[in-house]
ZABA-558201 format. One record per residue: x, y, z of N, C-alpha, C in turn. Coordinates in steps of 0.001 Angstrom, whole numbers, padded with zeros to 6 digits, always signed. Example, Ala and Ser with C-alpha at 12.3 -4.5 7.8 and 13.67 -1.06 7.14 Angstrom:
+013190-005690+007800+012300-004500+007800+013200-003300+007800/+012850-002250+007080+013670-001060+007140+012900+000030+007870/
% end
This chain:
+124792+119704+073137+124788+118505+072319+123385+117918+072331/+122842+117624+071185+121493+117078+071060+121547+115558+071013/+120562+114924+071597+120446+113476+071511+119777+113115+070198/+120346+112135+069506+119812+111692+068225+119422+110237+068379/+118239+109893+067925+117758+108526+068014+118590+107619+067128/+119014+106466+067663+119815+105500+066927+118949+104783+065907/+119480+104621+064724+118791+103882+063663+119717+102804+063163/+119162+101637+062967+119914+100508+062467+120189+100734+060982/+121457+100809+060616+121799+101084+059213+121413+099925+058296/+121228+098731+058856+120832+097589+058045+119322+097526+057825/+118590+098468+058390+117136+098469+058278+116721+099208+057012/+116712+098512+055898+116420+099142+054616+115047+098740+054082/+114208+098193+054953+112885+097781+054519+112074+099009+054121/+111203+098895+053120+110446+100055+052659+109502+100603+053723/+109045+099793+054654+108108+100275+055659+108801+100841+056897/+110128+100803+056944+110825+101313+058127+110592+102819+058309/+110444+103559+057211+110165+104991+057328+108808+105217+057989/+107825+104370+057664+106504+104485+058284+106565+104127+059767/+107360+103132+060082+107527+102743+061478+108162+103877+062274/+109183+104532+061682+109821+105666+062343+108822+106808+062539/+108011+107081+061522+107012+108140+061605+105985+107832+062695/+105542+106582+062753+104582+106199+063780+105182+106378+065175/+106425+105997+065351+107090+106170+066643+107180+107630+067044/+107535+108476+066085+107627+109915+066369+106259+110501+066720/+105208+110097+065991+103860+110583+066294+103393+110104+067665/+103707+108857+068008+103351+108344+069328+104028+109143+070433/+105317+109434+070260+106032+110227+071266+105465+111640+071362/+105124+112228+070221+104549+113570+070216+103217+113597+070963/+102347+112623+070684+101052+112572+071361+101213+112290+072851/+102175+111446+073214+102418+111154+074622+102855+112417+075354/+103784+113170+074776+104221+114426+075392+103059+115401+075513/+102234+115487+074478+101097+116412+074489+100115+116040+075592/+099781+114743+075703+098798+114342+076711+099367+114450+078111/+100681+114240+078290+101263+114443+079620+101053+115874+080072/+101385+116825+079210+101259+118230+079586+099798+118642+079720/+098951+118183+078826+097553+118593+078798+096783+118075+080010/+097058+116828+080412+096260+116192+081456+096920+116196+082824/+098021+116893+082995+098739+116823+084260+097874+117217+085440/+096999+118187+085275+096128+118605+086369+094689+118178+086139/+094460+117308+085206+093092+116909+084871+092632+115693+085635/+091566+115107+085179+090963+113968+085852+091373+112652+085202/+092458+112623+084499+092844+111415+083784+093899+110598+084516/+094006+110764+085804+094985+110010+086571+094396+108654+086919/+095097+107603+086558+094682+106240+086873+095870+105537+087499/+095909+105469+088828+097054+104805+089448+097096+103328+089059/+098283+102799+088845+098380+101385+088468+097981+100491+089635/+097269+099416+089313+096792+098483+090333+097008+097060+089856/+097340+096193+090802+097492+094765+090531+096473+094013+091370/+095831+093016+090772+094930+092129+091493+095463+090719+091312/+095920+090126+092415+096501+088788+092353+095711+087850+093261/+095789+086578+092954+095068+085566+093714+096050+084692+094464/+095794+084494+095752+096533+083527+096539+095573+082383+096849/+096031+081425+097634+095171+080285+097947+093970+080706+098793/+094156+081712+099672+093095+082082+100603+092422+083419+100307/+093012+084213+099409+092466+085566+099226+092852+086127+097870/+092192+087225+097538+092605+088068+096421+093256+089295+097048/+094342+089759+096453+095050+090911+097003+095152+091967+095917/+094659+093158+096233+094724+094281+095309+095759+095262+095846/+096737+095609+095025+097742+096597+095402+097682+097753+094414/+097690+098959+094968+097600+100165+094138+098706+101119+094532/+099405+101648+093538+100420+102678+093778+099736+104028+093843/+099659+104602+095033+098972+105881+095233+099848+106852+096031/+101056+107137+095555+101924+108049+096305+101311+109439+096376/+101431+110062+097537+100909+111408+097709+099431+111472+098019/+098763+110324+098113+097340+110293+098447+097219+109971+099934/+096522+110825+100673+096364+110580+102109+095248+109573+102344/+095264+108963+103507+094232+107982+103833+092849+108632+103897/+092799+109918+104210+091514+110624+104234+090920+110788+102840/+091763+110744+101812+091308+110936+100439+091077+109626+099689/+091161+108489+100377+090915+107175+099774+089600+106618+100305/+088797+106061+099410+087526+105458+099783+087422+104105+099098/+087128+103076+099878+087050+101714+099371+085648+101192+099655/+085004+100665+098621+083662+100119+098766+083607+098750+098104/+082879+097827+098727+082662+096518+098127+081164+096277+098001/+080799+095602+096943+079408+095230+096722+079406+093956+095887/+078798+092924+096434+078761+091615+095776+080183+091179+095428/+080494+091039+094141+081817+090576+093710+082702+091703+093204/+082376+092961+093534+083167+094080+093012+083770+094895+094143/+084881+095524+093823+085525+096465+094731+085766+097746+093957/+085472+098868+094591+085683+100179+093978+086613+100983+094878/+087619+101559+094262+088550+102417+094988+088488+103795+094359/+088173+104782+095173+088132+106183+094738+089130+106970+095564/+089646+108017+094969+090561+108868+095712+090925+110094+094918/+091766+110898+095536+092271+112072+094830+093633+112448+095390/+094432+112989+094504+095737+113515+094879+095717+114991+094548/+095908+115791+095565+095859+117242+095423+097182+117782+094896/+097074+118772+094040+098256+119494+093581+098479+120636+094555/+099605+120583+095248+099913+121606+096233+100775+122672+095579/+100190+123822+095376+100911+124904+094706+101848+125606+095667/+103057+125787+095207+104048+126564+095940+104814+127335+094881/+104206+128380+094391+104708+129104+093229+105653+130253+093576/+106105+130344+094820+106859+131525+095231+108149+131730+094442/+109017+130741+094425+110308+130931+093762+110637+129818+092789/+109653+129366+092039+109966+128296+091097+109121+128417+089840/+109697+127958+088753+109007+127885+087475+108946+126422+087076/+107768+125942+086756+107600+124549+086354+107910+124454+084865/+108889+123624+084517+109264+123435+083114+108623+122184+082520/+108344+121215+083355+107696+119986+082886+106972+119371+084069/+105760+118899+083833+104985+118274+084897+104470+116939+084391/+105001+115858+084936+104587+114525+084520+103755+113823+085584/+103818+114270+086815+102986+113672+087853+101538+114064+087628/+100646+113139+087913+099223+113363+087722+098568+113746+089037/+097560+114569+088943+096804+115004+090103+095334+114951+089748/+094517+114919+090764+093083+114923+090539+092433+113692+091116/+091211+113443+090691+090422+112337+091207+090568+111106+090319/+090374+109961+090919+090364+108713+090172+089329+107784+090779/+088909+106826+089981+088017+105767+090453+088290+104527+089634/+088480+103412+090316+088708+102131+089645+087775+101101+090264/+087150+100282+089434+086269+099220+089899+086711+097913+089261/+086800+096869+090086+087203+095556+089610+086170+094526+090034/+085886+093604+089136+085072+092450+089492+086020+091326+089849/+085829+090752+091024+086715+089711+091518+086106+088355+091170/+086833+087538+090403+086283+086239+089994+086069+085343+091209/+084903+084756+091300+084625+083856+092414+084132+084553+093663/+084213+085859+093706+083732+086614+094856+084669+086550+096050/+084272+087232+097110+085086+087303+098317+084171+087560+099505/+084724+087414+100701+083993+087600+101947+083991+089091+102295/+082898+089778+101987+082807+091229+102198+083005+091641+103655/+082675+090764+104595+082740+091122+106012+084152+091119+106575/+085103+090536+105877+086466+090417+106418+087530+091066+105545/+087149+092046+104749+088103+092759+103899+088993+093634+104775/+090292+093628+104485+091245+094455+105233+092004+095343+104254/+092284+096587+104668+093025+097520+103816+094064+098246+104653/+095241+098464+104043+096281+099236+104706+096999+100101+103676/+097452+101251+104130+098212+102183+103288+099579+102351+103917/+100610+101960+103157+101971+102064+103674+102913+102473+102543/+103667+103527+102779+104679+104000+101827+104107+104246+100440/+102891+104777+100369+102292+105109+099087+101684+103938+098341/+101600+102772+099003+101003+101592+098390+099781+101181+099213/+098636+101116+098544+097411+100638+099166+097319+099140+098918/+097113+098392+099997+096993+096927+099889+095661+096529+100499/+094799+095931+099663+093481+095487+100107+093446+093963+099982/+093162+093297+101097+093073+091839+101117+091605+091450+101147/+091206+090686+100133+089823+090245+099974+089776+088736+100194/+089441+088283+101415+089456+086841+101683+088433+086107+100823/+088814+084932+100371+087897+084111+099573+086801+083549+100469/+085653+083351+099868+084589+082622+100552+085028+081169+100694/+084554+080519+101730+084927+079111+101933+084569+078263+100720/+083443+078572+100084+083017+077781+098920+083913+078023+097707/+084660+079132+097702+085521+079445+096558+086945+078927+096742/+087270+078492+097954+088619+077974+098199+088748+076577+097601/+089948+076222+097166+090134+074883+096604+089874+073811+097667/+089200+072776+097263+088894+071666+098162+089630+070419+097689/+090234+069735+098626+090929+068494+098275+089894+067367+098266/+089869+066628+097200+088935+065512+097038+089698+064222+097280/+089213+063457+098238+089844+062171+098529+089454+061165+097446/+090381+060422+097033+090182+059411+096005+089948+058058+096672/+088871+057398+096319+088645+056056+096876+089153+055027+095880/+089887+054093+096382+090465+053057+095542+089668+051781+095726/+089272+051157+094632+088474+049908+094704+089216+048776+094089/
% end
């Protein structure tokens, strides 16, 4: 039984055919690039950079990347994370029909607004998630201003 994409029967707008065509082309290109780049250098692990009151926290999903293959560098207001995930071949009794996981090298650089204290950066890798804590400089932390009443 084949899966058929659902179409709204009330969608009779003249441009709906173009929208359907665009969707199909997007899916085709996505499938092509997944297969083409699976072993290439186009892996970009997703990363979040959030701000707390005392620090900036960068979290990166890097499953399958060992701590030996991760490199973190800071310079001024930027942080660079480089790494690689190796493709471990075990071709003895299996045929790969589809490969969506990415392998290879990656590098991401972020500029942190307001800067951070380079001397107190902490990083940990747990369960495939890299967490880097970038403490704010004292001058970048919010300061409470006392109000004088006259």
